[in-house]
C-alpha positions as CSV (number, residue, x, y, z in Angstrom):
1,X,-22.7,12.8,40.1
2,X,-25.1,10.4,41.7
3,X,-23.2,10.8,45.4
4,X,-23.8,14.3,44.8
5,X,-27.5,14.2,43.9
6,X,-28.3,11.8,46.3
7,X,-26.3,14.2,49.3
8,X,-28.3,17.0,48.0
9,X,-31.8,14.9,48.1
10,X,-30.9,14.4,52.0
11,X,-30.1,17.6,52.3
12,X,-33.3,19.4,51.1
13,X,-35.4,16.2,52.2
14,X,-33.7,16.5,56.2
15,X,-34.1,20.7,56.0
16,X,-38.2,19.8,55.5
17,X,-38.3,18.1,58.0
18,X,-36.6,20.2,60.6
19,X,-39.3,23.5,59.4
20,X,-42.1,20.8,59.7
21,X,-40.6,19.6,63.0
22,X,-39.8,22.6,64.7
23,X,-42.9,24.8,62.9
24,X,-45.1,22.3,64.3
25,X,-43.9,22.7,67.5
26,X,-43.6,26.5,67.1
27,X,-47.6,26.5,66.3
28,X,-48.4,24.5,69.0
29,X,-46.6,26.2,71.7
30,X,-48.3,29.2,69.6
31,X,-51.6,27.9,70.2
32,X,-51.9,26.7,73.8
33,X,-49.8,29.2,75.3
34,X,-51.8,32.7,74.5
35,X,-54.9,30.8,73.5
36,X,-55.7,28.1,76.5
37,X,-58.1,25.3,76.4
38,X,-60.7,27.2,77.4
39,X,-62.4,29.4,79.3
40,X,-61.7,27.2,83.0
41,X,-58.2,27.2,84.5
42,X,-56.9,23.9,86.6
43,X,-56.4,23.6,89.7
44,X,-54.3,20.2,91.5
45,X,-52.4,19.7,94.3
46,X,-49.3,17.2,94.7
47,X,-50.8,15.6,97.3
48,X,-50.3,11.9,95.5
49,X,-53.7,10.6,96.8
50,X,-55.4,13.4,94.9
51,X,-56.3,12.6,91.9
52,X,-58.9,15.1,90.8
53,X,-58.6,18.5,90.3
54,X,-60.3,20.8,92.1
55,X,-63.7,21.8,90.7
56,X,-64.7,25.6,91.5
57,X,-68.5,24.5,90.2
58,X,-69.0,21.7,93.0
59,X,-66.2,22.6,95.6
60,X,-66.7,26.1,95.5
61,X,-64.7,29.3,94.2
62,X,-61.9,29.2,97.3
63,X,-59.2,26.9,96.0
64,X,-56.8,26.2,98.9
65,X,-53.3,27.3,99.0
66,X,-51.7,23.7,98.3
67,X,-53.5,23.6,94.9
68,X,-51.4,24.8,91.5
69,X,-52.6,27.0,89.1
70,X,-51.2,24.3,86.3
71,X,-53.3,26.2,84.1
72,X,-50.9,29.1,84.3
73,X,-47.9,27.0,84.6
74,X,-48.7,25.1,81.0
75,X,-49.3,28.7,79.9
76,X,-45.9,29.5,81.1
77,X,-44.0,26.7,79.6
78,X,-46.2,27.0,76.0
79,X,-44.9,30.8,75.6
80,X,-41.6,30.2,77.1
81,X,-41.6,27.4,74.1
82,X,-42.9,29.7,71.5
83,X,-40.1,32.0,71.8
84,X,-37.3,29.4,72.4
85,X,-38.1,27.4,69.3
86,X,-38.9,30.5,67.5
87,X,-35.6,31.9,68.2
88,X,-33.6,28.5,66.9
89,X,-36.2,28.5,63.6
90,X,-34.2,32.0,63.3
91,X,-30.9,31.0,64.3
92,X,-31.0,27.7,62.2
93,X,-32.0,30.3,58.9
94,X,-29.0,33.1,60.2
95,X,-26.8,30.0,59.9
96,X,-28.0,28.7,56.9
97,X,-27.9,31.9,54.6
98,X,-24.6,33.1,56.4
99,X,-21.1,31.9,55.5
100,X,-19.3,29.1,57.5
101,X,-16.8,31.5,59.2
102,X,-18.3,34.6,58.7
103,X,-19.4,36.0,62.4
104,X,-18.2,32.7,64.3
105,X,-17.7,34.0,68.0
106,X,-21.4,35.6,67.6
107,X,-22.0,32.0,66.5
108,X,-20.9,30.1,68.7
109,X,-22.3,32.4,71.7
110,X,-25.6,32.3,70.3
111,X,-25.3,28.5,69.9
112,X,-24.7,27.7,73.4
113,X,-27.1,29.9,75.0
114,X,-29.8,28.9,72.7
115,X,-28.6,25.4,74.2
116,X,-29.0,26.4,77.5
117,X,-32.5,27.8,77.4
118,X,-33.6,24.6,75.2
119,X,-32.0,22.8,78.3
120,X,-34.0,25.0,80.9
121,X,-37.4,24.9,78.9
122,X,-37.2,20.9,78.4
123,X,-36.3,20.6,81.8
124,X,-39.2,22.9,83.1
125,X,-41.4,21.4,80.4
126,X,-40.5,17.8,81.9
127,X,-41.4,18.9,85.3
128,X,-44.7,20.9,84.6
129,X,-46.2,17.5,82.8
130,X,-45.2,14.8,84.6
131,X,-45.1,16.5,88.1
132,X,-48.2,15.0,89.7
133,X,-50.5,18.2,89.5
134,X,-49.8,18.3,86.1
135,X,-50.8,14.8,85.3
136,X,-53.9,15.3,87.8
137,X,-54.9,18.1,85.4
138,X,-53.5,16.9,82.1
139,X,-56.1,13.5,82.6
140,X,-53.8,11.2,83.4
141,X,-55.4,9.4,86.3
142,X,-59.0,9.7,83.9
143,X,-60.4,6.7,83.1
144,X,-63.0,8.1,80.5
145,X,-59.9,9.7,78.6
146,X,-57.2,8.0,76.6
147,X,-54.1,9.7,75.4
148,X,-53.9,9.2,71.6
149,X,-57.6,11.4,71.6
150,X,-56.7,15.2,71.0
151,X,-59.2,16.7,71.2
152,X,-61.0,15.7,74.2
153,X,-62.3,18.5,76.3
154,X,-63.2,18.0,80.2
155,X,-63.6,21.2,82.3
156,X,-61.7,21.6,84.8
157,X,-59.2,19.1,82.8
158,X,-56.2,20.3,80.7
159,X,-56.6,17.1,77.9
160,X,-55.6,19.1,75.0
161,X,-52.5,20.7,76.4
162,X,-50.9,18.3,78.5
163,X,-51.6,16.1,75.4
164,X,-49.4,18.0,73.0
165,X,-46.7,18.1,75.8
166,X,-46.5,15.0,76.3
167,X,-46.0,14.3,72.6
168,X,-43.5,17.9,72.3
169,X,-41.2,15.6,75.4
170,X,-41.3,12.5,73.8
171,X,-40.6,13.9,70.4
172,X,-37.9,16.9,71.3
173,X,-36.1,14.0,73.6
174,X,-36.7,11.2,70.6
175,X,-34.9,14.2,68.0
176,X,-32.5,15.2,71.0
177,X,-31.6,11.0,71.2
178,X,-31.1,11.1,66.8
179,X,-28.8,14.2,67.2
180,X,-26.3,12.6,69.9
181,X,-26.5,9.5,67.7
182,X,-25.6,11.6,64.4
183,X,-22.9,13.6,65.9
184,X,-21.2,9.8,67.2
185,X,-21.8,8.6,63.9
186,X,-20.2,11.7,62.2
187,X,-17.2,11.3,64.7
188,X,-17.0,8.0,63.8
189,X,-16.6,8.3,60.2
190,X,-14.4,12.0,60.3
191,X,-11.7,9.0,62.3
């Protein structure tokens, strides 16, 4: 009985952590995907020698062709993340409320699609955030802002969105490593 109570407590705690983790990512992706950082757009180049974004007020409204719309890239990856994590959340609840052997092939197919979509989103997220233009617009090269200050706004930088994406990447990477470790532990226990 004591083991059953501990198992139930750990299961409830696990569901709470899962719900909080995925729920906060869904809210963050929704906010930065649909509302963004501010009324400005950030454009930056992949040229490593240029560490400041294009400033429309001082450099003019004509943005050179080699500059990327990082605001658009961040919004795209956030909107994709919102729907991706919303579907994962819905899938998790669907699995939780259905019988274990009910619709088995449908569950496997949907899980495969979600895993592939998650990996594609995660790689795109890493590329958009950690490429030079993403770092430039996130303010990684800007000395007046700390990575840990979540509510710092300086036009044309996208520091808040960049910080959210940075923390989303790190937390998802840790969650993936934890999942792999958990699967390894469960496989070891099963043998």
